[in-house]
ZAZA-372475 format. One record per residue: x, y, z of N, C-alpha, C in turn. Coordinates in steps of 0.02 Angstrom, whole numbers, plus 50000, padded with zeros to 5 digits. Example, Ala and Ser with C-alpha at 12.3 -4.5 7.8 and 13.67 -1.06 7.14 Angstrom:
BEGIN
506604971650390506154977550390506604983550390 506424988850354506844994750357506455000250394 
END
This chain:
BEGIN
500424994050000500005000050000500445006250000 500285011149958500665017349953500385022250004 500745023250059500495027450114500455034750094 500975037350061500985044450042500415046049994 500275041449948499735042549901499065042949938 498955038549986498315038650023498225045050061 498765047650091498715053850129498545059650083 498875059950024498725065349977498005065049953 497745058949942497055058349921496575060849974 496695058950037496255061250091496295068750099 496895071550093496975078750101496605082450044 496645079749983496295083149928495545082749937 495285077249964494575076849979494375082050031 494795083050081494635087950133494605094950104 495105096650061495115103250032494515104349985 494285099049953493705099649908493045099749945 493065098350010492455098450049492015092450040 492285086850014491875080950002491835076450063 492255077550113492205073650174491655076450218 491385072550267490815074850307490935081250346 491535082450369491665088350409491865094150364 491535099850368491695105550323492405107850330 492615108650392493305110950403493715104950423 494195103250381494575097150392495305098550381 495715095950426496425096850415496775090250428 497365089750403497725083450409498415084550439 498515081650496499195080650523499285073150523 499665070450478499665063250467500255060050504 500095055250544500605051250579500505044050557 500985041450522500915034550497501225029850548 500815025650575500995021950635500925014450625 501255010850664501085004050681501014999250623 501554996150600501484990450553501684984250592 501244979250594501384973350634501344967050591 501834962750597501834956450560501814950650609 501474945350587501394939550630501804933750602 502184930750644502514924550627502114918950659 501814914650618501334909650644501654905050695 502284903650688502584898850733502754901850800 502934908250801503144911350864502654916450889 502174918650848501674923750867502004930050893 502574932050863502914938150884502704943850837 502674949850865502444955650828502984961050828 503114963950769503574969450763503184975750748 503394981450776503014987550767503484993150745 503714993250682504104998950656503645004750643 503895010850649503485016750642503775021450591 503345024750553503545029650504503085035650512 503355041350534502945047150551503005052350495 502435055150476502415060750430501895065750456 501975072050438501515077050464501355082050409 500715083850405500475089150360500135094350404 500395100450406500115105650448499435107950422 498995109750469498335112250451498065116450508 497545120350495497295124950544496735122150587 496415116750566495775115050596495735108150630 496235104050625496175097550656496785093250645 496725086950664497265082150657496995075750625 497395072950579497215066650548497765061550562 497565055650584498035050250597497845044350554 498345040750530498205034550494498665029050519 498435022850513498845017250536498745011450488 499265007250483499225001150443499444995350486 499084989850480499234983850520499224977850475 499724973650481499764967550443499634961650489 499164957450469498974951650509498544947250466 498624940650468498194936350428497454937850442 497054938650390496364940850398495974936250443 496104929750439495704925050478495804925850553 496334929450574496434930350645496104936650672 495824940850629495484946850653494864944850693 494754948250749494144947350788493744953750781 493184953350747492774959350734492084958350762 491744963950775491074963650802490734970350791 490134970250764489734976250757489424977950825 489494984250846489174986550907488954993750896 488594996350946488415003450944489035007650956 489005013950935489555018550947489665019351022 490295020351041490515021751109490455015851155 490365009751129490375003951172491085001651185 491154996951230491814994751254492264992351198 492924993251208493404991151158493594983851163 493454980651220493774974351236493574968351196 493024968451157492774962451126493064960751058 493554964551034493784963450966494474966750955 494774965550896495394968950879495254976450869 495744980450887495654987650875496334991050872 496334996950844496905001450847496645007850879 497035010850923496805016750959497355021850964 497165028150967497645033550976497435037751035 497925039851074497795044051132498215050451127 497935055851151498275062351148498305065451217 498905067051239498995071151299499245077851275 498795082651269498965089151239499285093951288 499365091751351499655096251401500305093551430 500515087551407501125084351429501095081751501 500645084551542500615082651613500005078451630 499625076251581499055071951593498425075551612 498405082251606497805085951627497315087051571 497535086551508497085086951451497225080951406 496725077251390496845071551348496215067651333 496255063651279495695059251262495955053751216 495535048651207495715043251162495155042251111 495325039251055494835038051002495005031350970 494515026950965494615020250939494095018450887 494255018650823493795015850773493905008350767 493355004650759493394997450752493394995350679 493494988950667493554986450599492894986550561 492344987750597491694987250564491324993950563 491674999450579491365006050570491165009650633 491015006150687490835009550749491475011750784 491405015450839491995017950873491865018650948 492395020050984492365021151056492815027051072 492605031251119493015037051137492925038651210 493365042951235493335045051304493825050651316 493795053451377494215059251391494475058851462 494935063251477495225063851543495115070951568 494905071551631494785077951664494185081651633 494295086351588493745090251560493305085851516 492665085551533492215081351494492055084651427 491955080551377491785083151311491405077751274 491045079751224490715075151179490635078751113 490975076551062490965080150999490955075450940 491005078350880490965074650819491655072150799 491745065650800492375062550779492225057850721 492725056950678492655052450621493235047650620 493075041450601493605036450595493335030050565 493745026850526493555020450496494175016050489 494055009550488494585004750475494365000450417 494775000050366494604996050307495024989750308 494714984150291495044977650292495214975550221 495834973350211496064970750147496374963950159 496564960750105496864954150111497534954650147 497564951850206498184951650243498374957850280 497964963150277498134969250312497504973450322 497564978550362497024983350371497324990250380 496934995350366497165002250375496605006250406 496785011150446496285015250480496455022550478 495945026650484496035033950485495635036950542 495915042150573495605045550629495595053050614 495025056050621494955063250609494715066550673 495115071250699494945074650761495005082150750 494435085850743494465093050731494665096850793 494975102650782495195106850838494595109150881 493995109350853493425112050889493295108350954 493485102050959493385098351021494045096151051 494585099151027495245097051048495415100351115 495525096251166495645098951233496365100751244 496575106451219497275108451226497305115751247 497785117651289497875124651305498045128651243 497745134451235497865138551176498575141051174 498885140851115499565143151108499675145551036 500055150951028500195153650962500895151650938 501225147450976501885145250956501885137650954 502435135050927502485127750923502465124650992 502095119151000502055115851064502075108351055 502195104851110502275097651108501625094251129 501475088651097500945084151116501245077451132 500975073951181501195067151195500705062351162 500985057451126500575053351082500755045951091 500345042151127500405034851124499895031951077 500085026651041499605022951000499635015651021 499085012151012499065005251034498645000950990 498734994550999498354989750960498254983451002 497644980851001497484974651035497414969050984 497794963750994497724957750953497324952850995 496694952250980496234948651024496394941151028 496644938350972496774931150972497324929251021 497784933951037498304932551085498194936151151 497674940251155497494944051215498064948751236 498434951451188498994955851204498894962651171 499154967651206499114974551183499804976951164 499874979851104500514982351080500454989851071 500974993351091500935000551091501585003651067 501535009851050502115013951034502075020351074 502555022051116503205018651125503115011151142 503605007251122503534999951122503424997351193 502894993551200502754990251263502264984651249 502454978451262502024972751253501694971151320 501044971151323500684970651386500204964851384 500234960651434499694955851446499204959251493 498574960251473498104964051515498084961551586 498124966351632498084964651703498764963551736 499314963951698499974962751727500434968651723 500204974351698500634980151689500594984751749 501174987251771501184991851827500924998751809 500965000451746500745007151725500465006851655 500105012151637499805012351571500345012851518 500725018151519501315018951475501845022651514 502425019751519502945022951558503255028951524 503235029051457503495034851421503095035751357 502975041951340502585043551281503015047251230 502825046751167503195050251115502925057251107 503365062051101503155069051093503175071051020 502645074350998502575076650929502465084250931 502825087850890502775095150888502255097250836 501835102050856501365105150809501485112650811 501345116050755501485123150750501075127150800 500445125450807500015128750855499375124650862 499005126050914498365122850926497835128250924 497515129150866497035134750859496355133050889 496335132650956495695130950989495185136550976 494575134550961494025139250951493455137550999 493105142551025492535141051069492045136451033 491775131951071491345126751042490655127251074 490145127751033489445127951056489055122651018 488645118851054488225113951022487545113851056 487035112751015486355112051040486075105651009 485795101351051485515095151027484785094551051 484325097351013483625096851032483375089751020 482845087851055482555081251045481795081651050 481475076851019480755075851024480645068551044 480235067551096480125060751122479385059451132 479205053251125478515051051138478535044551176 478145043951229478095037951269477375035551271 477265029451250476595026651246476515021551303 476025022751347475845018051400475315013451372 475505007251354475055002851319474445000951362 474524998751426473924996951464473435002651473 473685008751482473245014551492473055017951426 473345015651371473205018451305473285026151305 473865028351334474005035551338474685037051308 474755043151284475375045351252475625051551288 476265051351306476575057051339477125059651294 477055065751269477555068751226477995073651263 478605074451239479065079051272479545081851221 479715088151229480195091651187480715094851233 481345093851220481865096751261482495097751221 483045099151256483675100351221484265099451269 484825097251241485465097251275485895102851246 486185106851289486585112651267487285112051297 487785113251255488475112851278488855118951253 489265121751297489675127651280490365126751310 490875127351268491565126751291491955132751266 491985138251305492325144251282493085143651283 493355139451327494085138351331494205130951342 494815128651331494955121551344494855119651417 494885124551462494845123151534494165124351564 493655125351523492995126751551492465123951504 491965120651533491435117751493490775118151532 490255120151497489585120551526489115115951487 488755111651524488265107251494487605108251530 487065107851493486405108251523485925104051483 485395101951517484865098151485484195100751510 483755102351464483095105051481482575099751466 482165098051516481635093151509481885086551481 482395083551512482675077251485482155071651487 482225067051440481765061351434482165054951438 481895049951475482255043651485481855037651462 481415038751414480965033451393481315027651358 481895028951326482245023751288482835020851326 482865021951391483435019651431483435012051435 484025009251442484095001951449483784999651515 483404994151513483054991651571483544988951623 483354989351687483754986551741483734978951739 484244975851767484254968651774483714966451823 483454960551812482974957551859483354954651918 483244957351977483564955052038483034954552092 482874948552113482404947652169482794948052234 482694953452269483074954852330482614954052390 482714948852429482324947652490482724949152553 483284952552545483674954452603483444961252628 483754963552681483584970152710483984975752678 484424974052631484864979052601484624981052532 484724987352515484514989952450484984987352396 484704985452339485094983552281485374989752247 486024989552230486324995152195486234994252120 485864998752088485774998652016486175004351985 486605002751938486975007951903486495012251861 486655018651854486255023151815486405022051741 485895020451701485985019151630485685024651587 485475030051617485185035551578485745039451543 485655040751478486185043851439486385050751465 485915054351493486075060951519486635060551570 486645055251611487145054651664487745050451642 487645045551601488215041551579488655045451531 488385050351495488775054151447489115060251479 488825063051532489045069551555489315069951625 489185065151668489345065951739489905061251761 490355059151715490885054651736491345057651788 491405064251788491845067551836491615066351908 490965064851918490705063451985490655056051999 490845051851952490765044651959491345041852000 491265041752066491795039752112491605033052144 491995027952128491875021252157491175018752144 490895020452085490205018552072490115011052069 490645007452053490595000252048491004996852103 491145000552155491544997852209491144992852250 491494987852274491174982852317491174984952390 491414990952403491434993252472490744994752499 490254995752454489584997452477489505004752494 489975009052474489935016152488490065019952423 489575023952402489635028052342489435035152361 489885040052358489725046752382489195050352341 489185049252275488675052252233488415047052185 487765045952186487435041052143486905044752103 487045045952039486585049951998485895046851992 485845040452008485195037052005484695040252054 484935043652106484495046752155484115052652124 484365055552071484035061252040483455058751998 482845060252018482255057751984482035050952008 482335048552063482155041952089481505042152128 481195036352136480575035752175480685038252247 480205042052272480255044552340480035039152390 480285039752452480085034952504479355035852523 479095042052518478395043352534478115048052480 477505046652456477105040752471477345034652433 477135028652456477405022452429477205021352356 476635024052335476395022552268476655027552216 477085032052236477345036852189477905033852148 477885034652082478405032152038478985036952033 479415035751983479975040251972479715047051948 480065052251967479865059051951480225061451888 479965066851859480275069751800480775075151820 481345075351786481815080751796481635086551750 481595092551779481465098451738482095100651701 482655100651737483275103051706483875100551746 484435100051711485065098551743485605102751711 486065105351751486625109451725487265107151758 487795107351720488445105251746488995109851720 489455111651763490035115751745490655111851766 491125111051719491745107551733492315112151710 492815113051753493355117451735494005115551768 494535119251750495195117951775495585124451781 495975125051835496405130751845497055128251876 497575127951835498205125351860498125117951877 498315116251939498265109351962497575107751991 497125112651992496465111752022495945110251969 495545105251982494955103751941494335105151984 493835107851953493215109251989492615107451946 492065105651978491465103751942490865105151987 490315107051955489695108351991489125105351950 488665102151984488075099451952487455101451992 486945103751957486315105451989485745102551950 485225100151985484645097151952484025098751992 483475099351958482835100751991482295096251962 481875093652006481325089251985480685093151977 480235090551936479585093451927479125091351984 478635095552000478125093552049477695088052018 477395083952061476985078552037476395077552083 475965072852064475365071452104475345064052121 475025062552178474935055752199474205054652217 473925049152191473225047652204473175043852270 472725046252315472625043152380471895041152385 471765034752402471075032352407470785034552474 470205037652472469865039852532469535033952566 469655033052632469365027452669468605028252672 468375034252688467655035452691467375035952620 466725034852612466425035652545466555042652519 466775042952457466945049352427467445048552372 467615053952340468085053552283468795052252305 469205049952258469915048952270470255055752275 470695056252324471045062552336471695062752296 471885068652276472505069752240472945074452280 473565072252295474025076152335474575078952291 474695085352296475245088452259475895087252297 476395084852262477045083252292477575087752261 477905091852302478425096352274479035092452253 479335094352198479945091152175480545092952218 481055089052211481675090252250482195093752207 482685096652241483255099852208483895096552232 484385096152187485015092852203485595097252182 486135096752219486745100252202487355096252222 487865096152178488485092352191489075096752172 489575097152215490185101052202490785096352210 491245096752162491845092752164492465097052154 492955096552200493595099852195494145094652198 494655095352156495185090352155495845093752137 496355092552178497035094952165497455088952145 497825089452089498225083952064498925086352046 499425082752068500125084052051500415077652022 500595077851958500855071851925501565072851898 501935077251929502595078951902503065072951904 503135069551960503565063751965503185057651989 502605058552019502165053252042501475056352047 500985052352057500305054952061500125056352134 499955062552148499735064552215499125068952207 498585067152239497965071052232497575070852297 497195076052306496705076152361496125080552338 495535078852364494945082452341494375082052391 493825085152371493225085352412492615084952367 492105081552389491465081252355490905082752405 490475087352388489895089052430489265087852388 488805084152417488165082752383487595084552429 487085087752401486515090052442485865088552407 485355086852448484675086052424484225090752465 483815094652431483355099252464482645096552452 482335094152506481715090452501481225092952554 480645095352533480155097852580479795092252617 479785086252591479425080752623479875076552669 480435074352643480875069952682481425073652719 481485080052707481995083952741482625084752701 482995089952715483625091252679484175086552704 484655085252660485205080852677485825083252640 486395083152675487035085052646487555079752664 487975078152617488515073452631489175076252604 489725074052634490385076452616490855070452608 491305071052560491835066052552492495069752542 493005067552579493685070052571494115064152550 494475064952494494845059252467495555061252451 495995056352454496695057352438496965051252401 497475052352360497765046852322498505048052312 498895042752321499605042952305499765036952262 500135038052207500365032652164501085034052144 501515029252153502215030152134502275030552058 502855032552034502935033751963502825027551921 502975021651947502865015451910502245011651932 501825014951973501195012051996501295005852040 501885004952067501994999152111501705000252180 501585006452200501275008052264500705012852251 500105010952271499515015252263499135015352330 499005021252354498635022152417498035026652403 497445024352419496825028352413496495028652481 496235034552497495885035352561495285039852553 494765038652592494145042552590493875043452660 493605049352673493235050752734492545053152714 492015050252744491325051852727490975054852788 490575060052776490185063252829489485064452801 488975062752839488285064052819487935068252872 487505072652850487135077052895486425077652869 485955074352901485265074452880484835078452929 484285081152904483865085652944483555082053003 483365075752994483015072153047483445066553077 484085066853069484525061753096485165064753123 485575060453154486205062653182486745062653128 487265066353141487825066653095488205060053096 488365057353036488695050953032489375051452999 489815046553014490495046652989490685039752962 491135039752914491405033452888492075034752855 492455029452847493115029952816493285023752776 493715024652726493915019152683494625020452659 495045015352662495745015952639495945009452603 496285010252546496555004652508497295005752498 497695000752514498415000952502498594995152456 498834996852396499004991752346499754991952334 500064986152340500784985352327500864980352270 501264982352221501384978052163502144977552152 502474973452191503204973052185503444970352118 503044966052087503194963452021502554963651979 502614963451913502004963351872501554957351886 501834952051915501444945951926501094945851994 501304949952041501054949252109500784955852135 500194955552166499864961552194499614960052264 499754964652310499474964352378498984970152386 498414968752415497904973852427497644973352498 497734978752536497484979152604496944984452607 496354982652633495784987152636495544987952708 495444994252728495174995952794494555000152783 494004998352816493385002052808493015002252875 492755008052892492375008752954491795013552944 491205011552967490595015552962490255015553029 490065021453054489735021653119488985020353112 488615021153167487905019653167487485024353125 487735030353111487295035553085487455037953014 487975035252983488135037452915487555035952868 487315040952833486755040152787486885044352724 487145040952673487295044252609486735043252558 486195039852576485705037652527485265043152500 485335049252524484945054752495485195056252424 485855056452415486155057852350486675052652331 486875048552378487375043252365487105036452383 487545032152408487345025352425487815022652478 487545020252533487935016152578487505010252601 487785004352595487394998252603487164997052674 487604998252722487424996952792487855001052839 487685000852902488045004652954488354999953005 488705003053054488964999653112489384993553093 489934994853059490394989353045491084992053030 491584988153050492274989453034492544983252998 492814984352939493034978752897493774979352882 494134973852890494834973352872494914967352826 495234968452769495324962852722496004963352689 496254957652668496884957252633496804952352574 497074954252516497034949952457497714949652422 497924943652406498544942552369498354939452302 498594942452248498474939952181499134938552147 499214932652120499834930752086499654927552019 499984929851965499884927151898500544924551872 500544918251855501134914951828501034914051753 501434917651712501364917351640501774911551612 501464907951564501784902451528502074897051574 501694894751623501934889051662501864882551621 502104877251649502084870851614501354868751600 501204867251537500554864851513500014870251509 500144876351533499624881551533499914888051505 499454892251481499644898951460499754903351521 499334902551572499424906251634499034902851690 499264903951751498924901651811498874907551859 498264909151879498154914651926497914911851992 498204914352046498024912252113497824918252154 497284917552191497044923052233496894920352303 497184923552352497054921852422496794928052457 496264927352495495984933152531495744931052599 495764935752645495504934852712495184941352734 494604940952766494244946952786493874945752851 493824950952890493444950752952493054957152962 492454956552991492024962253004491814962253077 491854968153108491664968853178491164974553185 490724974153236490274979653250490594984353300 490234989553319490514994653364490664991953433 490374986253452490494983153517491064978153515 491394977653458491964973153452491784965953438 491154964653422490944957753407491054956353332 491324950553318491454948653248490794946653215 490574950453166489924949353134489974946153065 490574944853042490674941052979491414939852971 491584934652934492284933252917492304928252860 492864928352825492924924052766493654922952750 493824916852734494494915052710494394911152645 494694913452591494574910252526495214909452486 495214904352445495774902952400495484900752333 495724903752278495474901952212496064901552163 495984897152113496484896452060496134896151993 496424899551944496154899751877496694897551828 496534892751785497014889851738496794891651667 497224895151631497084896951561497514892451516 497174888551474497524883951429497774887751367 498174884351327498454887551267497924889151215 497364885751217496814887351172496334892451203 496534895551260496154900651296495514897951329 495444891551333494934888851379495174890051450 494704890751496494884892451565494494888151614 494844885751665494534882051720494724885451785 494254885751832494394888951896494044885151952 494344885452010494064882452070494184887152128 493704887652173493774891952232493484888452292 493804889552349493584886652413493594892152465 493054892552504493014897552557492764894352621 493004896852677492754894652742492544900752781 491984900052817491714905452859491644902852930 492154903752973492094901553042491504905053077 491254901953129490664904353164490744911753185 490214915653175490224922653194489524924653218 489464930753241488834933353267488484937253212 487974934353180487654937353123487144942653144 487194948653114486704953953127486394956453063 486484952753007486214955152944485524952352928 485374946152948484724943252933484164947452964 484274949453026483794953953060484104960753069 484434963253021484854969253019484844973453083 485304971753128485454975453189484864975553238 484344971753225483804971053274483974965453323 484224959853296484434954253337485064951153308 485394947153348485994943753327485944936453347 486274932153310486304925053328486964922253305 487194917053340487824913853324487714908753268 488124909253215488064904753158488474898353170 488334893453128488754887453125489354888953081 489864884753086490414885153038490144883652968 490374887352918490114886452851490694886252801 490544884052741491044883752688490704884452621 491114885552569490864886352500491374883652451 491134879852402491554877152349491224878752282 491614881252234491344883152169491824880852114 491534878552058491914876352000491654879851938 492104881351890491904884851829492334882551771 492014881951713492364880351650492104885051597 492564888651563492384893451511492814892251450 492504891751392492884890651331493104897351301 493514897051249493794902951217493244907551190 493224913651215492694918351196492774920951125 493334919551091493424921851023493134917050972 492924911150994492614906450949491904908750932 491664906550873490984908350854490474905650905 490594899850931490164897150984490604895851045 490424898751100490784897351162490294896951220 490504893851273490044892551329490434892451394 490064892951448490344892451514489874888651559 490144884551603489754880651651490014881951721 489554882351769489764883451838489294879751885 489574877751941489174874351993489524875452059 489164874252113489454875152179488974873352235 489244873252295488844871752354489094876052412 488614878552451488784882452510488404879852570 488774878452622488454876552685488144882752716 487514882352736487154888052762487384889852832 487154895752854487334898252921487034893952976 486464890752960486174885953007486134879252970 485624875252984485564868752951485454869652876 485664864552837485534864652766486084868052726 485944868852661486444871852617486134874752555 486564876852509486364880352448486764877252391 486404874352343486724871152285486474874552222 486934876052176486734879252113487134876452055 486854877151996487214875551934486934880051879 487344881451831487134885951778487604885651719 487394888951665487794889051605487644895251563 488144897351525488064902851478488294900551410 487894901751358488034899551291487984905551244 488514906751206488544912551161488684910351090 488354913551043488434911950973488524918350934 489054918650892489164924450849489364921850780 488874919950739489034917150673489314922250625 489144928750634489404934050590489604939950633 489944944750601490124950850637489504954850658 488964953950624488374958150635487884955350685 487944949050702487434946050746487774941850800 487524942650860487744938250914487164937350963 487154931750996486624930151044486914926151101 486614926851159486844923151218486254920851259 486354915351293485844912351336486164910451402 485864912751456486094910951523485534907351560 485694901551587485204897651624485524895651691 485134895851743485384893551808484794891351851 484944887251899484434885051946484764883952014 484414885752066484684885352134484204881552179 484494877752225484104874052274484384875652344 483934877252390484144878752458483694874952507 483994872752560483594870252616483844873052682 484204878652677484444881952737484414889452732 483914892052697483854899252686483474902252745 483814906152785483524908952846483294916052834 482664917452852482364924152846482064926252912 482084932752926481814935652988481074937052979 480664934953028479944935853024479674941053072 480124944553108479944949653159479764946253224 479774950453278479604948153346480034942253368 480654942453349481124937353372481064930653338 480674930053285480564923753252480914923553184 481164917553167481494916253104481184910153071 481244909753005481014903852968481584901452923 481694894852926482164891752878481754888852821 481924891152760481544889252701481904884052659 481504879952628481724876152570481494880052509 481964881652464481784885852407482124883152344 481834884752289482104882952224481854888052173 482214888752120481994893552070482454893952011 482174894651951482584895551891482714902851876 483214904151836483364910751810483584909951737 483314914151693483484913851622483604920851596 484124921551556484284927951523484444926451450 484104929951406484224929251334484364936251306 484904936951269485054943351238485304942151167 485154946751124485374946351054485454953351027 485914954250981485994960650947486174959450874 485884963650833486004963250761486154970250736 486734970950704486954977450677486814977650603 486394982350583486244983250512486724988350482 487364987550500487864992350480488144995750542 488664999850534488975003050593488545008350626 487995010450594487595015850622486915013650647 486735007350639486085004950661486174998450701 485854998250758485934992550803485254990750832 485074984450827484464981750856484644976850911 484384977950971484544973751029483904971251062 483934965151087483374962351123483614958851186 483244959651241483434956651305482814953851339 482904948051370482374944951408482694942151472 482414943951530482654941451594482064939151636 482154933451666481614930651707481934927051767 481654928251825481864924751885481254923051927 481274917051955480714914751996480994911252057 480714912652115480924909452178480304906852214 480324900552234479784897452271480064895152338 479724896752392479964894852457479434891352499 479664886452537479214882752582479544882352650 479164884552702479444884452769479584877452794 480194876452820480394869952846480414869752922 480654875252952480744875253024480744882353050 480484883253111480464889853142480964890153199 481244896253209481744897353260481594903753298 481904904253357481894910453394482544910953433 482704917053455483284918253498483024920153567 483084915753616482824917353683483164923453712 482814926853757483094932753791483734930853826 484234935053818484874934053851485324928953817 485114926253759485514921353724485674923953654 486124920653620486284922453550486294916353505 485984910953527485964904853487485244903453466 485144901753402484484900053377484224893653409 483584893853428483264887953458482674886053414 482634879653395482104877253350481434877053386 480914879253350480224878953376479824873653339 480134869653297479784864553260479594866753191 479274862153155479094863353086478404866353078 478194867553016477534870353003476974865653026 476394868553036475794864853055475204867753018 474614864853028474014867352995473864874453018 474054876153080473914882853105474474887853087 475064885253073475634889753061476044887053003 476044890552949476454888752891476774895052863 477274894152820477624899952793477894898052725 477554900152672477764898752604477674904952561 478034905252505477974911052461478174909052391 478004913352344478204912552274478274919552244 478834920952212478964927452180479234926152110 478964929752062479194929151993479224936051962 479784937751929479864944051895480134942851825 479904946951778480124946251709480164953151678 480674954251637480734960351598480934958451527 480634961751479480804960651409480864967451376 481394968451339481504974951306481814973851237 481574977751189481854978051122482054985251108 482684986351089482934993151077483234993551007 483114999250976483395000650910483685007650911 484295008350883484605014850880484935015750812 484795021450782485075023350717485435029950726 486095029850720486495035950725486525039050655 486075043850642486015046950576486655050550558 486905054650603487555057750598487865057350668 488515058550676488805058150743488415062450793 488195059150848487825062250903487125064550883 486885062450826486195063550805485895056750791 485355055050826485115048150822484365047750831 484115041850814483425039850826483445033650869 483095033850927483075028250973482365025950984 482255019450984481595016550995481675010951047 481215010551094481245005351146480535002951162 480464996351166479844993251187479994989051249 479634990251304479794987151368479184984151400 479264978051427478754974751468479054972851535 478684973851588478904971651654478314969051693 478414963651729477874960751769478174957351830 477804957751886478004954451948477394951051978 477494944952003476954941252035477194938552102 476754938752151476884935952217476474929552228 476334926052174475954919852177476104915652115 475894909452116475964905052059475294904252024 475274905151959474674903951921474604896451908 474044893551929473904886451919474454882051948 474784884752000475314881052034475874878851986 476004883051935476494881351884476934887351870 477594886051866478064891351851477964893951780 477884889451732477804891351662477144895151652 476614892951686475974896451681476034903451709 476414904351763476514910951792476894915451743 477404912851710477774916751662477324918751604 476924914251580476464915751525475964921251546 475724920851607475264926051632475614932851636 476244932951657476604939251662476704942451593 476864938451543476974941251476476314943551445 475764940151460475124942051432474804947851469 474944948551534474644953751575475194957351615 475614961151582476174964451617475934970051663 476344971651712476204977451755476314983951718 476844984151679476984990051638477164987751568 476954991651518477114990251449477164997051414 477764998551390477895005151362478225004651294 478055009451252478385010351187478625017551184 479285018451173479575025151175479995026351112 479975032451088480395034451031480685041251045 481305042251025481645048551038482095050250979 482045056450957482435058950900482855064850923 483515064450913483975069850932484385071850871 484535078350866484955080750811485435086050838 486065085450820486585089850846486715095650798 486685101750825486905107750790487515110450827 488075111250791488675113650824489105117550775 489545121750802489985125550759490595121450740 
END
């Protein structure tokens, strides 16, 4: 392939205005040629750099040589994860110190993925990868209008790493040269290549994305229409303003079906585009297993605690400001809900009453200081507030700090949490993680966490429970290319939890090993023991009882995910806290016959005869329970700009009381009261199902048409004493059934 000829052709197209972007410039960097030797699977990455100066943007191109049959490709929606296929990606650090930067990854089938660091942005990017016999080539177009760089009228340096993932070998290759097995690198890139540009002609960027949406409530035969807009203004590289007026969430991805019979709230990640696209700067530990999240955007527009029959509320508007000054980053988010009404049935004869419910207001402030000159050192603060006339005002604070050595071998994170609610006491909590990585193969992680009785972040954040101090240690070791295997990973962990009185309320010691074969099939086994402790979770801090010694054993087999058909099987057994145990088995089966279509099926079933639940007044019931779970998902891409997805999730749990218990006064051991009788029995059945079909057509970058059809149903009984009959009844008579369509179009300079 003649590289210089291709660059001249693209540049001539830009000057003629035939490319999609009116103002187009080319700074061409020819990167990354890789050859595969089938016997050794070694890759060489020679580089040839060329540059064409321009006023309005940067163009990058890359060429990769690899046998076509080894390419792993997959059609997906724009901005989805990079990990499922081969890709080439380019990253830009326009400030040299890591304070301004973003990455852009076009895939082999036309879709792309992008992201940014520090200052949030969302703009029009172009890129494609073309596949030829034995090689592929890609182009990236990034206009200055969204380029996050400090303005300069003189020549300045940019730091430029490029990378490529070869999915068949699960390795990432980059320039500057670094061969990485995912999960074993101490740092992202230890050194970056600097490229000089004459100037960065940043221009203020303004965009308006109006939308029209319609939501059809099928059971009520009603239509709710809405018109709104997203507005973005970036006057300088260090300041950005985003706002949304009358946002609509009718086409949002449905939540997973999770039947939660515990006393703890299930954490659901926010899937609304307004928050997933714009509020990453506030996304702190959103997926952490610590059970503490300082800001959870799901609270904005969430169902209120009172009255119980009130659904989710509408947001009138949301605004966000993100900026930077020197080493300081700052961000502010404000949102306000619309007033709503709740229908209340009058006990006495008369009409149904309607109560006006005032909407809530929310505010979040984030400050962060970062010094990355020789190592990473940062500290910051987050304040979140809810102003509520019904449930009372609430404010929470988080103070955080982070230290990371230059090679990432030592990382220390710490957080302090404070909550202050109008009708409660001030609460405190703390969290610290110390990670040591003396070698790429070995990692030590020590975690300390403490929460007092009164910490309450649930007004704007999330904390799972109170009154506990947790200490845990985890050792992870990965041995690459051992005898007979591609890798062997070993993980050992030990954890203990105590309440404020010093009583041990949980503990766990576990050991697991995972074996990856040369064909990328994987087998794993894990064993855990839970010595007797004083449980306070079943009756959450109302009562405590001493558990029996327990254990858990789990086995898993997963085949190579790059095959057109792959599957995974898992099974295990857990000894319960009292008599009985928990046995489960399941499987996942995935099929991808073409780049455009893939489908997966997950099936599992669980059997318990030692499931203990609290019945109030000092009484407990041990249940025998069983229940299936099924998940079906499929997606079909009608090209890089159109994606059709379907999801079906169903879970059913049936329980039958086996034995009753109580904790006598002054004791902490469960005492059996015997089994069920004609006068006293305890059984239940719960079934939930959700089905959703989504279609999205990206007409132009950031301008799209979205359609979603959703069904949801829940039953607390069995129809005709049959699980299948209950499922059929749920699909025929759903609790909610909605059809939503949304059209957005981007206008920008």
